[in-house]
C-alpha positions as CSV (number, residue, x, y, z in Angstrom):
1,M,0.0,0.0,0.0
2,E,1.4,3.4,-1.0
3,P,0.7,6.3,1.2
4,H,-1.4,9.1,-0.2
5,P,0.7,12.1,-1.3
6,E,-1.7,14.6,0.4
7,K,-3.0,14.5,3.9
8,S,-5.8,12.0,4.5
9,P,-9.3,13.5,5.2
10,V,-9.4,11.2,8.2
11,S,-5.9,11.9,9.4
12,Y,-5.4,10.8,13.1
13,S,-1.8,10.9,14.3
14,I,-0.6,9.0,17.4
15,N,2.7,9.6,19.0
16,V,4.4,6.2,19.2
17,R,7.5,7.2,21.0
18,N,6.4,6.0,24.5
19,L,3.6,3.6,23.8
20,P,2.4,1.6,26.8
21,A,2.9,-2.2,26.5
22,K,-0.9,-2.7,26.3
23,G,-1.1,-0.1,23.6
24,I,-3.5,2.8,22.8
25,T,-6.9,2.5,21.3
26,A,-7.8,5.0,18.6
27,T,-11.5,5.4,17.9
28,F,-12.9,7.9,15.5
29,T,-15.8,8.7,13.3
30,A,-15.6,10.9,10.2
31,D,-17.7,14.2,10.2
32,P,-19.8,15.2,7.1
33,E,-16.9,17.2,5.6
34,Q,-14.4,14.3,6.0
35,R,-17.0,11.9,4.4
36,R,-17.4,14.3,1.5
37,Q,-13.7,14.4,1.0
38,L,-13.4,10.6,1.2
39,A,-16.2,10.3,-1.4
40,E,-14.4,12.7,-3.7
41,A,-11.0,11.1,-3.2
42,H,-12.2,7.6,-4.0
43,G,-14.7,8.3,-6.8
44,L,-17.8,7.5,-4.7
45,L,-21.2,9.2,-4.9
46,S,-21.2,9.5,-1.1
47,V,-19.9,8.2,2.1
48,E,-22.7,8.0,4.7
49,E,-20.6,6.7,7.5
50,F,-16.9,6.0,8.2
51,S,-15.6,4.9,11.6
52,T,-12.7,2.9,12.9
53,E,-11.4,1.4,16.1
54,L,-7.7,0.6,16.1
55,L,-5.3,-0.8,18.7
56,V,-1.8,0.6,18.4
57,R,0.8,-1.2,20.4
58,P,4.6,-1.8,20.5
59,W,6.1,-4.5,18.2
60,K,9.5,-6.0,18.7
61,K,12.2,-3.4,19.7
62,D,11.2,-0.3,17.9
63,G,8.1,-1.1,15.7
64,I,4.4,-0.8,16.2
65,Q,1.5,-3.1,15.4
66,V,-1.9,-1.6,14.3
67,S,-5.0,-3.8,14.4
68,G,-8.7,-3.3,14.4
69,R,-11.6,-2.5,12.0
70,V,-12.7,0.1,9.6
71,K,-16.5,0.3,8.9
72,A,-18.3,2.4,6.3
73,E,-21.5,2.9,4.4
74,I,-20.9,4.1,0.9
75,T,-22.9,4.8,-2.3
76,Q,-21.3,4.0,-5.7
77,A,-22.5,4.3,-9.2
78,C,-23.3,0.9,-10.9
79,V,-20.8,0.4,-13.8
80,V,-23.6,-0.7,-16.1
81,T,-26.6,1.5,-15.3
82,L,-24.9,4.3,-13.4
83,E,-27.7,4.0,-10.7
84,P,-26.7,4.6,-7.1
85,L,-25.7,1.4,-5.4
86,A,-25.3,1.2,-1.6
87,A,-22.5,-0.9,-0.1
88,R,-21.2,-1.7,3.3
89,I,-17.5,-2.0,4.2
90,D,-16.4,-3.9,7.3
91,E,-12.7,-4.5,6.9
92,D,-10.0,-5.8,9.2
93,V,-7.0,-3.5,9.6
94,S,-3.6,-5.1,10.4
95,A,-0.2,-3.6,9.8
96,I,3.3,-3.6,11.2
97,L,5.3,-0.4,11.0
98,V,8.9,0.2,11.8
99,P,10.9,3.5,11.9
100,E,13.0,4.3,8.9
101,N,16.2,3.8,10.8
102,S,15.2,0.3,12.1
103,R,17.4,-2.6,11.0
104,L,14.0,-4.4,10.2
105,A,13.4,-1.7,7.5
106,R,16.6,-2.4,5.6
107,I,17.6,-5.0,3.1
108,E,21.3,-5.7,3.5
109,G,23.5,-6.0,0.4
110,E,22.8,-5.6,-3.3
111,N,22.0,-9.2,-3.8
112,A,19.7,-9.5,-0.8
113,E,17.0,-12.0,-1.3
114,I,13.5,-11.5,0.0
115,I,11.2,-14.6,0.2
116,L,7.5,-13.7,0.1
117,Q,4.7,-16.1,0.7
118,A,1.3,-15.3,-0.8
119,E,-0.5,-16.2,2.4
120,G,2.3,-14.9,4.7
121,D,2.6,-11.6,6.5
122,D,3.4,-8.4,4.6
123,L,6.7,-6.7,5.0
124,P,6.7,-4.0,7.7
125,E,5.8,-0.5,6.4
126,I,8.2,2.3,7.2
127,F,7.3,5.5,9.1
128,S,9.4,8.5,10.0
129,G,9.3,10.7,13.1
130,D,7.6,10.0,16.4
131,S,4.1,9.6,15.2
132,V,2.0,7.5,12.9
133,D,-1.1,8.6,11.0
134,V,-3.5,5.7,11.8
135,G,-6.3,7.5,10.1
136,A,-4.5,7.4,6.8
137,L,-3.7,3.7,7.4
138,A,-7.4,3.1,8.0
139,E,-8.2,4.9,4.7
140,E,-5.9,2.6,2.8
141,F,-7.8,-0.4,4.1
142,F,-11.1,1.4,3.3
143,E,-9.8,2.0,-0.3
144,L,-8.8,-1.7,-0.8
145,A,-12.3,-2.8,0.3
146,I,-14.2,-0.7,-2.3
147,D,-15.6,-2.8,-5.1
148,P,-13.9,-1.3,-8.2
149,Y,-16.7,-2.6,-10.5
150,P,-20.0,-2.3,-8.5
151,R,-22.9,-3.8,-10.5
152,K,-26.6,-3.7,-9.7
153,E,-28.0,-7.2,-9.3
154,G,-29.4,-8.4,-12.7
155,S,-27.8,-5.7,-14.8
156,E,-25.6,-6.8,-17.7
157,L,-23.7,-5.1,-20.5
158,D,-25.3,-5.4,-23.9
159,R,-23.2,-7.9,-25.9
160,P,-23.1,-8.0,-29.7
161,A,-25.0,-10.8,-31.4
162,E,-22.8,-13.9,-32.1
163,G,-21.5,-14.1,-35.6
164,G,-22.7,-10.6,-36.6
165,E,-20.5,-8.6,-38.9
166,E,-21.1,-5.4,-36.9
167,T,-19.0,-6.8,-34.0
168,G,-15.6,-5.9,-35.4
169,G,-13.7,-2.9,-36.5
170,G,-10.3,-1.5,-36.4
171,P,-7.0,-2.8,-37.6
172,L,-6.6,-5.5,-35.0
173,Y,-10.0,-7.0,-35.8
174,E,-9.2,-7.0,-39.5
175,A,-5.8,-8.6,-39.0
176,L,-7.3,-11.4,-36.8
177,R,-10.1,-11.9,-39.4
178,K,-7.5,-12.4,-42.1
179,L,-5.5,-14.8,-40.0
180,K,-8.7,-16.8,-39.2
181,G,-9.5,-17.0,-43.0
182,N,-6.1,-18.4,-43.8
183,G,-6.2,-21.1,-41.1
């Protein structure tokens, strides 16, 4: 996940310098202006609700672990009919972050090998300074949970009739048609 270049509409920074062993719970709900900004930033018709509860606690020597949930009620446009389509997001948030000067953030040597497992843990993300924006992190998980192609139940794209000559066009279609004729 790449951090957003601009500040998140739901920015919520926590100083992680002296976290207690049991951690800190960060709970917040977006106000109407923050929800409007979220909708605009993510191409949604609206965000009716956005809330999150996150536990931020120490991890290993100098890292932090963030876990919890982000919940939202959103309205998207159907990709077929463009009608408003309501959706609910209820996503787990789980991330490990380490400071940029941590040995866990560096890969030693030019030929260092990283072994990734599809079902394994992600590599730790890097943060700088004494605080972490857990609101921006929650927004990243919110973004990943948004259906990129929402479709109203029963709606389908019109498909051209099978075998019709009006289905093609353009140079690629013509080249493929010639190849098919020669085979």
